[in-house]
KOLTOR-350263 format. One record per residue (C-alpha): x, z, y; residue in three letters. Coordinates in steps of 0.25 Angstrom, whole numbers, plus 5000, padded with zeros to 4 digits. Each point is the difference from the previous one (the first is absolute). Layout:
N
+------+------+------+--------+
|   px |   pz |   py | residu |
+------+------+------+--------+
|    X |    Z |    Y |    ALA |
...
+------+------+------+--------+
This chain:
517
+------+------+------+--------+
|   px |   pz |   py | residu |
+------+------+------+--------+
| 5012 | 4954 | 5007 |    UNK |
| 4991 | 5010 | 4992 |    UNK |
| 5006 | 4995 | 4987 |    UNK |
| 5014 | 5003 | 5005 |    UNK |
| 4995 | 5014 | 5005 |    UNK |
| 4995 | 5003 | 4985 |    UNK |
| 5013 | 4995 | 4994 |    UNK |
| 5009 | 5007 | 5011 |    UNK |
| 4994 | 5014 | 4997 |    UNK |
| 5000 | 4998 | 4985 |    UNK |
| 5014 | 4997 | 4999 |    UNK |
| 5005 | 5011 | 5009 |    UNK |
| 4991 | 5010 | 4993 |    UNK |
| 5004 | 4996 | 4986 |    UNK |
| 5013 | 4993 | 5000 |    UNK |
| 5008 | 5009 | 5009 |    UNK |
| 4997 | 5012 | 4991 |    UNK |
| 5015 | 5000 | 4995 |    UNK |
| 5009 | 5012 | 4998 |    UNK |
| 5009 | 5003 | 5011 |    UNK |
| 5015 | 4997 | 4998 |    UNK |
| 5006 | 5002 | 5014 |    UNK |
| 5002 | 5013 | 5007 |    UNK |
| 4989 | 4999 | 5010 |    UNK |
| 4986 | 5007 | 4999 |    UNK |
| 4987 | 4998 | 5007 |    UNK |
| 5000 | 5015 | 5003 |    UNK |
| 5013 | 5000 | 5007 |    UNK |
| 4996 | 4988 | 5008 |    UNK |
| 4986 | 5005 | 5003 |    UNK |
| 5006 | 5013 | 5006 |    UNK |
| 5011 | 4993 | 5008 |    UNK |
| 4989 | 4991 | 5006 |    UNK |
| 4991 | 5012 | 5003 |    UNK |
| 5012 | 5007 | 5007 |    UNK |
| 5005 | 4987 | 5006 |    UNK |
| 5014 | 5002 | 4995 |    UNK |
| 5003 | 4985 | 5001 |    UNK |
| 5015 | 5002 | 4998 |    UNK |
| 4997 | 5006 | 4987 |    UNK |
| 4991 | 4989 | 4996 |    UNK |
| 5011 | 4990 | 5003 |    UNK |
| 5010 | 5007 | 4992 |    UNK |
| 4991 | 5002 | 4988 |    UNK |
| 4995 | 4985 | 5000 |    UNK |
| 5015 | 4995 | 5002 |    UNK |
| 5004 | 5008 | 4987 |    UNK |
| 4988 | 4996 | 4992 |    UNK |
| 5002 | 4985 | 5004 |    UNK |
| 5014 | 5000 | 4996 |    UNK |
| 4997 | 5007 | 4987 |    UNK |
| 4988 | 4990 | 4998 |    UNK |
| 5010 | 4988 | 5002 |    UNK |
| 5010 | 5006 | 4990 |    UNK |
| 4990 | 5003 | 4989 |    UNK |
| 4991 | 4987 | 5003 |    UNK |
| 4988 | 5009 | 5001 |    UNK |
| 4992 | 5002 | 5012 |    UNK |
| 4988 | 5006 | 4993 |    UNK |
| 5002 | 5014 | 5007 |    UNK |
| 5001 | 4994 | 5014 |    UNK |
| 4988 | 4991 | 4997 |    UNK |
| 4992 | 5013 | 4995 |    UNK |
| 5003 | 5006 | 5014 |    UNK |
| 4995 | 4988 | 5008 |    UNK |
| 4988 | 4999 | 4991 |    UNK |
| 4996 | 5015 | 5000 |    UNK |
| 5003 | 5003 | 5015 |    UNK |
| 4999 | 4987 | 5008 |    UNK |
| 4990 | 4992 | 4992 |    UNK |
| 4990 | 5009 | 5007 |    UNK |
| 4990 | 5001 | 5011 |    UNK |
| 5006 | 5012 | 5008 |    UNK |
| 5000 | 5000 | 5015 |    UNK |
| 5009 | 5012 | 5001 |    UNK |
| 5011 | 4994 | 4990 |    UNK |
| 4999 | 4987 | 5007 |    UNK |
| 5003 | 5006 | 5013 |    UNK |
| 5012 | 5008 | 4995 |    UNK |
| 5005 | 4987 | 4993 |    UNK |
| 4999 | 4993 | 5013 |    UNK |
| 5008 | 5011 | 5007 |    UNK |
| 5011 | 4999 | 4988 |    UNK |
| 5001 | 4985 | 5003 |    UNK |
| 5001 | 5003 | 5015 |    UNK |
| 5011 | 5010 | 4997 |    UNK |
| 5008 | 4990 | 4991 |    UNK |
| 4996 | 4986 | 5004 |    UNK |
| 5009 | 4994 | 4989 |    UNK |
| 4993 | 5008 | 4989 |    UNK |
| 4995 | 4990 | 4990 |    UNK |
| 4995 | 5012 | 4992 |    UNK |
| 4990 | 5004 | 5012 |    UNK |
| 4996 | 4986 | 5002 |    UNK |
| 4997 | 4998 | 4986 |    UNK |
| 4991 | 5012 | 5000 |    UNK |
| 4992 | 4995 | 5012 |    UNK |
| 4999 | 4987 | 4993 |    UNK |
| 4993 | 5006 | 4988 |    UNK |
| 4992 | 5009 | 5008 |    UNK |
| 4994 | 4989 | 5009 |    UNK |
| 4997 | 4991 | 4988 |    UNK |
| 4992 | 5012 | 4994 |    UNK |
| 4993 | 5002 | 5013 |    UNK |
| 4997 | 4986 | 5001 |    UNK |
| 4992 | 5001 | 4987 |    UNK |
| 4993 | 5013 | 5004 |    UNK |
| 4995 | 4992 | 5013 |    UNK |
| 4996 | 4988 | 4991 |    UNK |
| 4991 | 5005 | 4989 |    UNK |
| 4994 | 4992 | 4989 |    UNK |
| 4989 | 4992 | 5007 |    UNK |
| 5002 | 4985 | 5000 |    UNK |
| 5008 | 4995 | 5012 |    UNK |
| 4988 | 4992 | 5005 |    UNK |
| 4991 | 5013 | 5001 |    UNK |
| 5010 | 5008 | 5008 |    UNK |
| 5001 | 5000 | 5016 |    UNK |
| 5011 | 4996 | 5009 |    UNK |
| 5003 | 5015 | 5003 |    UNK |
| 5003 | 5002 | 4985 |    UNK |
| 5008 | 4987 | 4998 |    UNK |
| 5008 | 5002 | 5013 |    UNK |
| 5003 | 5014 | 4995 |    UNK |
| 5004 | 4996 | 4987 |    UNK |
| 5009 | 4989 | 5005 |    UNK |
| 5007 | 5009 | 5010 |    UNK |
| 5004 | 5010 | 4989 |    UNK |
| 5005 | 4988 | 4992 |    UNK |
| 5008 | 4995 | 5011 |    UNK |
| 5006 | 5014 | 5002 |    UNK |
| 5004 | 5000 | 4986 |    UNK |
| 5006 | 4986 | 5000 |    UNK |
| 5008 | 5004 | 5013 |    UNK |
| 5006 | 5013 | 4993 |    UNK |
| 5002 | 4992 | 4987 |    UNK |
| 5008 | 4990 | 5007 |    UNK |
| 5008 | 5010 | 5008 |    UNK |
| 5003 | 5008 | 4987 |    UNK |
| 5004 | 4987 | 4992 |    UNK |
| 5008 | 4995 | 5012 |    UNK |
| 5008 | 5013 | 5000 |    UNK |
| 5003 | 5001 | 4985 |    UNK |
| 4996 | 4989 | 4990 |    UNK |
| 5004 | 5008 | 4988 |    UNK |
| 4990 | 5011 | 5003 |    UNK |
| 4990 | 4997 | 4989 |    UNK |
| 4988 | 5008 | 5006 |    UNK |
| 5002 | 4991 | 5012 |    UNK |
| 5000 | 4988 | 4991 |    UNK |
| 4987 | 5005 | 4993 |    UNK |
| 4992 | 5001 | 5013 |    UNK |
| 5005 | 4986 | 5004 |    UNK |
| 4995 | 4994 | 4987 |    UNK |
| 4987 | 5007 | 5001 |    UNK |
| 4997 | 4995 | 5014 |    UNK |
| 5003 | 4986 | 4995 |    UNK |
| 4988 | 5002 | 4991 |    UNK |
| 4991 | 5001 | 5013 |    UNK |
| 4994 | 4988 | 5006 |    UNK |
| 5006 | 5002 | 5014 |    UNK |
| 5014 | 5000 | 4994 |    UNK |
| 4999 | 4992 | 4987 |    UNK |
| 5013 | 4995 | 4995 |    UNK |
| 5009 | 4997 | 4988 |    UNK |
| 5004 | 5014 | 4994 |    UNK |
| 5010 | 4994 | 4990 |    UNK |
| 5012 | 5001 | 5008 |    UNK |
| 4997 | 5015 | 5003 |    UNK |
| 4997 | 5003 | 4986 |    UNK |
| 5013 | 4994 | 4996 |    UNK |
| 5007 | 5008 | 5010 |    UNK |
| 4993 | 5013 | 4996 |    UNK |
| 5004 | 4998 | 4985 |    UNK |
| 5014 | 5000 | 5004 |    UNK |
| 4999 | 5015 | 5004 |    UNK |
| 4988 | 5005 | 4992 |    UNK |
| 4999 | 4991 | 4987 |    UNK |
| 4987 | 5007 | 4995 |    UNK |
| 4986 | 4996 | 4997 |    UNK |
| 4995 | 5007 | 5013 |    UNK |
| 5008 | 4990 | 5008 |    UNK |
| 4995 | 4988 | 4992 |    UNK |
| 4985 | 5005 | 5001 |    UNK |
| 5002 | 5002 | 5015 |    UNK |
| 5002 | 4985 | 5001 |    UNK |
| 4988 | 4997 | 4990 |    UNK |
| 4991 | 5009 | 5008 |    UNK |
| 5002 | 4991 | 5013 |    UNK |
| 4995 | 4988 | 4992 |    UNK |
| 4987 | 4995 | 4995 |    UNK |
| 4995 | 4990 | 4990 |    UNK |
| 4991 | 4994 | 5010 |    UNK |
| 5009 | 4989 | 5005 |    UNK |
| 5010 | 4990 | 4995 |    UNK |
| 5012 | 5006 | 5008 |    UNK |
| 4997 | 5014 | 4995 |    UNK |
| 4999 | 4996 | 4986 |    UNK |
| 5013 | 4992 | 5000 |    UNK |
| 5007 | 5012 | 5007 |    UNK |
| 4994 | 5009 | 4989 |    UNK |
| 5005 | 4991 | 4989 |    UNK |
| 5014 | 5000 | 5007 |    UNK |
| 5001 | 5015 | 5001 |    UNK |
| 4996 | 5002 | 4985 |    UNK |
| 5008 | 4989 | 4994 |    UNK |
| 5013 | 5000 | 5009 |    UNK |
| 5001 | 5015 | 5004 |    UNK |
| 4993 | 5009 | 4989 |    UNK |
| 5012 | 4999 | 4991 |    UNK |
| 5008 | 5008 | 5011 |    UNK |
| 4992 | 5012 | 4997 |    UNK |
| 5005 | 5008 | 4988 |    UNK |
| 4989 | 5000 | 4989 |    UNK |
| 4991 | 4990 | 5007 |    UNK |
| 4997 | 4985 | 4998 |    UNK |
| 4992 | 4989 | 5005 |    UNK |
| 4988 | 5002 | 4990 |    UNK |
| 4999 | 5015 | 5005 |    UNK |
| 5001 | 4995 | 5015 |    UNK |
| 4989 | 4989 | 4998 |    UNK |
| 4991 | 5011 | 4993 |    UNK |
| 5001 | 5008 | 5012 |    UNK |
| 4998 | 4989 | 5010 |    UNK |
| 4987 | 4996 | 4992 |    UNK |
| 4994 | 5014 | 5000 |    UNK |
| 5005 | 5005 | 5014 |    UNK |
| 4993 | 4987 | 5005 |    UNK |
| 4987 | 5001 | 4992 |    UNK |
| 5003 | 4986 | 4994 |    UNK |
| 4988 | 4994 | 4993 |    UNK |
| 4998 | 4989 | 4989 |    UNK |
| 5012 | 4994 | 4993 |    UNK |
| 5010 | 5009 | 5008 |    UNK |
| 4993 | 5013 | 4996 |    UNK |
| 4998 | 4995 | 4985 |    UNK |
| 5015 | 4997 | 4999 |    UNK |
| 5004 | 5013 | 5007 |    UNK |
| 4991 | 5008 | 4990 |    UNK |
| 5006 | 4993 | 4988 |    UNK |
| 5014 | 5004 | 5006 |    UNK |
| 4996 | 5014 | 5003 |    UNK |
| 4995 | 5002 | 4985 |    UNK |
| 5014 | 4997 | 4996 |    UNK |
| 5007 | 5010 | 5009 |    UNK |
| 5002 | 5015 | 4999 |    UNK |
| 5006 | 5004 | 5013 |    UNK |
| 4994 | 5012 | 5006 |    UNK |
| 5000 | 4995 | 5014 |    UNK |
| 4990 | 4990 | 4996 |    UNK |
| 4990 | 5010 | 4998 |    UNK |
| 4993 | 4997 | 5013 |    UNK |
| 4997 | 4986 | 4994 |    UNK |
| 4996 | 5005 | 4987 |    UNK |
| 4990 | 5009 | 5008 |    UNK |
| 4994 | 4987 | 5007 |    UNK |
| 4999 | 4994 | 4986 |    UNK |
| 4993 | 5012 | 4994 |    UNK |
| 4990 | 5000 | 5011 |    UNK |
| 4996 | 4985 | 4997 |    UNK |
| 5005 | 4991 | 4988 |    UNK |
| 5005 | 5012 | 4991 |    UNK |
| 4989 | 5010 | 5003 |    UNK |
| 4995 | 4998 | 4986 |    UNK |
| 5013 | 5002 | 4993 |    UNK |
| 5004 | 5013 | 4992 |    UNK |
| 5004 | 5012 | 5009 |    UNK |
| 4997 | 4992 | 5012 |    UNK |
| 4992 | 5011 | 5007 |    UNK |
| 5011 | 5010 | 4996 |    UNK |
| 5011 | 4992 | 5005 |    UNK |
| 4993 | 4996 | 5013 |    UNK |
| 4998 | 5015 | 5003 |    UNK |
| 5015 | 5003 | 4996 |    UNK |
| 5005 | 4990 | 5009 |    UNK |
| 4991 | 5003 | 5012 |    UNK |
| 5002 | 5015 | 4999 |    UNK |
| 5016 | 4998 | 5000 |    UNK |
| 4999 | 4993 | 5014 |    UNK |
| 4995 | 5013 | 5006 |    UNK |
| 5014 | 5006 | 5000 |    UNK |
| 5006 | 4987 | 5007 |    UNK |
| 4993 | 5001 | 5013 |    UNK |
| 4990 | 4990 | 4998 |    UNK |
| 4993 | 4992 | 5010 |    UNK |
| 4986 | 5007 | 5002 |    UNK |
| 4992 | 4987 | 5001 |    UNK |
| 5006 | 4994 | 4987 |    UNK |
| 5000 | 5013 | 4992 |    UNK |
| 4985 | 5002 | 5003 |    UNK |
| 4996 | 4985 | 4997 |    UNK |
| 5007 | 5001 | 4987 |    UNK |
| 4993 | 5013 | 4997 |    UNK |
| 4986 | 4994 | 5003 |    UNK |
| 5003 | 4989 | 4991 |    UNK |
| 5005 | 5009 | 4988 |    UNK |
| 4987 | 5008 | 5002 |    UNK |
| 4991 | 4988 | 5000 |    UNK |
| 5008 | 4992 | 4989 |    UNK |
| 5002 | 5012 | 4990 |    UNK |
| 4988 | 5009 | 5004 |    UNK |
| 5009 | 5011 | 5005 |    UNK |
| 4993 | 5009 | 5010 |    UNK |
| 5007 | 5012 | 4996 |    UNK |
| 5014 | 4994 | 5001 |    UNK |
| 4996 | 4994 | 5014 |    UNK |
| 4996 | 5014 | 5005 |    UNK |
| 5012 | 5006 | 4995 |    UNK |
| 5010 | 4990 | 5006 |    UNK |
| 4993 | 5000 | 5013 |    UNK |
| 5001 | 5015 | 5001 |    UNK |
| 5015 | 4999 | 4996 |    UNK |
| 5002 | 4990 | 5012 |    UNK |
| 4994 | 5010 | 5010 |    UNK |
| 5011 | 5010 | 5000 |    UNK |
| 5011 | 4989 | 5000 |    UNK |
| 4994 | 4993 | 5012 |    UNK |
| 4999 | 5013 | 5009 |    UNK |
| 5015 | 5001 | 4997 |    UNK |
| 5003 | 4986 | 5004 |    UNK |
| 4992 | 5002 | 5012 |    UNK |
| 5011 | 5008 | 5006 |    UNK |
| 5009 | 4987 | 5000 |    UNK |
| 4989 | 4990 | 5002 |    UNK |
| 4989 | 5007 | 5009 |    UNK |
| 4994 | 4987 | 5005 |    UNK |
| 4999 | 4992 | 4987 |    UNK |
| 4986 | 4994 | 5000 |    UNK |
| 4999 | 5000 | 4985 |    UNK |
| 5004 | 5014 | 4998 |    UNK |
| 4991 | 5005 | 5011 |    UNK |
| 4988 | 4992 | 4995 |    UNK |
| 5002 | 5006 | 4986 |    UNK |
| 5001 | 5014 | 5005 |    UNK |
| 4988 | 4999 | 5009 |    UNK |
| 4992 | 4994 | 4990 |    UNK |
| 5003 | 5011 | 4990 |    UNK |
| 4996 | 5011 | 5011 |    UNK |
| 4987 | 4992 | 5002 |    UNK |
| 4997 | 5000 | 4985 |    UNK |
| 5003 | 5015 | 4999 |    UNK |
| 4991 | 5002 | 5012 |    UNK |
| 4988 | 4992 | 4993 |    UNK |
| 5002 | 5009 | 4988 |    UNK |
| 4999 | 5013 | 5008 |    UNK |
| 5014 | 5003 | 4996 |    UNK |
| 5005 | 5012 | 5009 |    UNK |
| 5014 | 4994 | 5000 |    UNK |
| 4995 | 4988 | 5008 |    UNK |
| 5007 | 5001 | 5014 |    UNK |
| 4992 | 4991 | 5009 |    UNK |
| 5008 | 5004 | 5012 |    UNK |
| 5013 | 4995 | 4993 |    UNK |
| 4992 | 4987 | 4997 |    UNK |
| 4998 | 4999 | 5015 |    UNK |
| 5015 | 5002 | 5003 |    UNK |
| 5004 | 4990 | 4989 |    UNK |
| 4991 | 4990 | 5006 |    UNK |
| 5006 | 5002 | 5014 |    UNK |
| 5013 | 4997 | 4993 |    UNK |
| 4995 | 4987 | 4997 |    UNK |
| 4998 | 4995 | 5014 |    UNK |
| 5014 | 4998 | 5006 |    UNK |
| 5002 | 4988 | 4990 |    UNK |
| 4986 | 4998 | 4994 |    UNK |
| 4991 | 4999 | 5012 |    UNK |
| 4998 | 4985 | 4999 |    UNK |
| 4997 | 5001 | 4985 |    UNK |
| 4985 | 4999 | 4996 |    UNK |
| 5002 | 5010 | 4989 |    UNK |
| 5005 | 5011 | 5009 |    UNK |
| 4986 | 5000 | 5007 |    UNK |
| 4993 | 4999 | 4987 |    UNK |
| 5006 | 5013 | 4994 |    UNK |
| 5000 | 5006 | 5014 |    UNK |
| 4985 | 5000 | 5000 |    UNK |
| 4999 | 5007 | 4987 |    UNK |
| 5009 | 5011 | 5005 |    UNK |
| 4992 | 5001 | 5013 |    UNK |
| 4987 | 5002 | 4992 |    UNK |
| 5006 | 5010 | 4991 |    UNK |
| 5005 | 5008 | 5011 |    UNK |
| 4988 | 4998 | 5010 |    UNK |
| 4988 | 4997 | 4991 |    UNK |
| 4989 | 4993 | 5009 |    UNK |
| 4989 | 4990 | 5000 |    UNK |
| 5004 | 4995 | 5013 |    UNK |
| 5004 | 4985 | 4999 |    UNK |
| 5010 | 5001 | 5011 |    UNK |
| 5013 | 5004 | 4992 |    UNK |
| 4995 | 4989 | 4989 |    UNK |
| 4999 | 4990 | 5011 |    UNK |
| 5014 | 5003 | 5007 |    UNK |
| 5008 | 5001 | 4987 |    UNK |
| 4993 | 4987 | 4994 |    UNK |
| 5002 | 4993 | 5013 |    UNK |
| 5015 | 5001 | 4999 |    UNK |
| 4999 | 4997 | 4985 |    UNK |
| 4993 | 4987 | 5003 |    UNK |
| 5008 | 4997 | 5012 |    UNK |
| 5013 | 5002 | 4993 |    UNK |
| 4996 | 4991 | 4988 |    UNK |
| 4996 | 4989 | 5010 |    UNK |
| 4985 | 5002 | 4997 |    UNK |
| 5001 | 5000 | 4985 |    UNK |
| 4986 | 4998 | 4995 |    UNK |
| 5001 | 5011 | 4989 |    UNK |
| 5003 | 5011 | 5011 |    UNK |
| 4989 | 4995 | 5009 |    UNK |
| 4990 | 5001 | 4988 |    UNK |
| 5005 | 5014 | 4998 |    UNK |
| 4997 | 5004 | 5014 |    UNK |
| 4986 | 4993 | 4999 |    UNK |
| 4997 | 5007 | 4987 |    UNK |
| 5004 | 5014 | 5006 |    UNK |
| 4991 | 4998 | 5012 |    UNK |
| 4989 | 4995 | 4992 |    UNK |
| 5000 | 5012 | 4992 |    UNK |
| 5000 | 5009 | 5013 |    UNK |
| 4988 | 4991 | 5005 |    UNK |
| 4992 | 5003 | 4988 |    UNK |
| 5003 | 5014 | 5001 |    UNK |
| 4995 | 5000 | 5014 |    UNK |
| 4987 | 4993 | 4996 |    UNK |
| 4997 | 5008 | 4987 |    UNK |
| 4988 | 5009 | 5003 |    UNK |
| 5002 | 5008 | 4987 |    UNK |
| 5014 | 5003 | 5001 |    UNK |
| 5004 | 5015 | 5002 |    UNK |
| 5015 | 4998 | 5003 |    UNK |
| 4999 | 5000 | 5015 |    UNK |
| 4989 | 5004 | 5010 |    UNK |
| 4990 | 4991 | 5007 |    UNK |
| 5007 | 5001 | 5014 |    UNK |
| 5014 | 4997 | 4993 |    UNK |
| 4993 | 4988 | 4993 |    UNK |
| 4995 | 4994 | 5013 |    UNK |
| 5014 | 5002 | 5006 |    UNK |
| 5006 | 4993 | 4988 |    UNK |
| 4991 | 4989 | 5001 |    UNK |
| 5003 | 4997 | 5014 |    UNK |
| 5015 | 5001 | 4997 |    UNK |
| 5001 | 4992 | 4988 |    UNK |
| 4990 | 4988 | 5002 |    UNK |
| 5008 | 4992 | 5010 |    UNK |
| 5014 | 5001 | 4993 |    UNK |
| 4993 | 4996 | 4987 |    UNK |
| 4994 | 4987 | 5007 |    UNK |
| 5014 | 4997 | 5005 |    UNK |
| 5007 | 5001 | 4987 |    UNK |
| 4990 | 4991 | 4993 |    UNK |
| 5002 | 4989 | 5011 |    UNK |
| 5015 | 5001 | 4999 |    UNK |
| 4999 | 5000 | 4985 |    UNK |
| 4992 | 4987 | 5000 |    UNK |
| 5008 | 4994 | 5011 |    UNK |
| 5013 | 5002 | 4992 |    UNK |
| 4994 | 4996 | 4987 |    UNK |
| 4995 | 4987 | 5006 |    UNK |
| 5015 | 4997 | 5004 |    UNK |
| 5006 | 5004 | 4986 |    UNK |
| 4988 | 5000 | 4990 |    UNK |
| 5009 | 5001 | 4988 |    UNK |
| 5007 | 5013 | 5006 |    UNK |
| 4999 | 5013 | 4991 |    UNK |
| 4988 | 5007 | 5004 |    UNK |
| 4991 | 4988 | 5005 |    UNK |
| 4994 | 4997 | 4987 |    UNK |
| 4997 | 5013 | 4992 |    UNK |
| 4988 | 5000 | 4991 |    UNK |
| 4992 | 5011 | 4994 |    UNK |
| 4995 | 5012 | 5008 |    UNK |
| 5000 | 4998 | 5015 |    UNK |
| 5004 | 4986 | 4999 |    UNK |
| 4990 | 4996 | 5011 |    UNK |
| 5004 | 5012 | 5009 |    UNK |
| 5005 | 4992 | 5012 |    UNK |
| 4987 | 4991 | 4999 |    UNK |
| 4991 | 5012 | 5000 |    UNK |
| 5007 | 5007 | 5012 |    UNK |
| 5000 | 4987 | 5008 |    UNK |
| 4985 | 4999 | 4998 |    UNK |
| 4998 | 5013 | 5006 |    UNK |
| 5009 | 4997 | 5012 |    UNK |
| 4989 | 4994 | 5009 |    UNK |
| 4992 | 5013 | 5000 |    UNK |
| 5012 | 5008 | 5006 |    UNK |
| 4997 | 5002 | 5014 |    UNK |
| 5012 | 5002 | 5009 |    UNK |
| 5010 | 4996 | 4990 |    UNK |
| 5010 | 4990 | 5006 |    UNK |
| 5006 | 4997 | 4986 |    UNK |
| 4986 | 4996 | 4996 |    UNK |
| 4997 | 4990 | 5011 |    UNK |
| 5007 | 4987 | 5004 |    UNK |
| 5015 | 5003 | 5003 |    UNK |
| 5012 | 4991 | 5000 |    UNK |
| 5006 | 5001 | 4985 |    UNK |
| 5014 | 5003 | 5005 |    UNK |
| 4995 | 5013 | 5006 |    UNK |
| 4994 | 5004 | 4987 |    UNK |
| 5014 | 5002 | 4993 |    UNK |
| 5006 | 5014 | 4999 |    UNK |
| 5011 | 5005 | 5009 |    UNK |
| 5009 | 5012 | 4995 |    UNK |
| 4997 | 5014 | 5004 |    UNK |
| 5012 | 5007 | 5006 |    UNK |
| 5008 | 5008 | 4990 |    UNK |
| 5000 | 5012 | 5010 |    UNK |
| 4985 | 5000 | 5001 |    UNK |
| 4999 | 5001 | 4985 |    UNK |
| 5011 | 5011 | 4999 |    UNK |
| 4992 | 5008 | 5011 |    UNK |
| 4988 | 4999 | 4991 |    UNK |
| 5008 | 5005 | 4988 |    UNK |
| 5005 | 5012 | 5008 |    UNK |
| 4986 | 5005 | 5004 |    UNK |
+------+------+------+--------+
């Protein structure tokens, strides 16, 4: 599922950035939605649909759905639901809801491996996915020539719950929109991990690629290999084919090659930066954009380029936030920028804005461990304190919603150990003696608990990340556990049923109340 998430956001961010041909604009649709002028929307979408059919070009309509509906925006979702209620047969509104629920599903889902997520997250993800499927079925059932409805149907067939044969739908879509975007939508729902998908990929490339002007089977197979991160022989063949081609739309594949096999070729650094910088104007997926930027900085030793492009991305993301106010990736990037500025004592760092942006993560991201990780950073920037309480509360949710991922438990254990050492340091001058005594009483017992939970989890999954870390503090859990028998009155240090040691979530409202104080 995570691989499908990456491919989904990549394709909608890059492949949909085509020039609009039909007479519909995102601004007019955005305004009509805001004023709930549903009659106008039906008329405008009707006109755009008829023109798209006539021209065999759905890129303007695809652009509208990508920009306005492939978003996490509670207010717009509510208005789109009212649009469908007012026009129950509107496959335009149903398609918008299908795209919105798909995007929301992945905001709930996050990037953590499925096995390290809780039932709350899994159910939330599957519920949003089911709503997307319901709306996609409604739209496609009403009008089978409406390409954005076919697109979302194909994308859903790339998810585990709704896996299916995409070839008939790609064939149908090519009748009305015979372009590269249509074929790539089918490729994006496939992987190279199983025999059926490999056979379907070959079928799409060998039997359907010729239906797209200026496209062929070799180009299709190059794209399938690079989009699916093929390795070994398949990647070698794709690289050889890529070297023979000069189509500009393959630049994303060239960038991949420049960051690996082609990194030592002439002008590799220049070309990698050119290709990457051009994606900034194409509404890139934030996560992918930053990942590639990090690789460019590392491979070509380009810290100045990296700093420049991160700065350029900031303004773009604040603009995007208006349409996509609950996008976890956008919020995460903007919050981290504010926190970095705060650490540099930059007067432009608005910690109150960081707090607001973090609150915007919660409706869809409360079951994600990374939400609570960055939440603690925001809290401590806004409310500097040596008290272990906020650290424990935020880390408790991070640990619980990661199904007790050892690395996160270790993070809490290390943080509490640092506070414990501060409380026992006779020579420190950071806090007073009375504060030291209070801190020691407050931190000691939770620290013992974290060590016992860490040991218990690592005994069950010894190879999990975080359990076997060498170097400094490698024996941290052992050292803490050896001190536990001396802790008087600490329930966690004594004999207690293992199941009672596990963390349970702190209510969101309790933490929000602490933020507001």
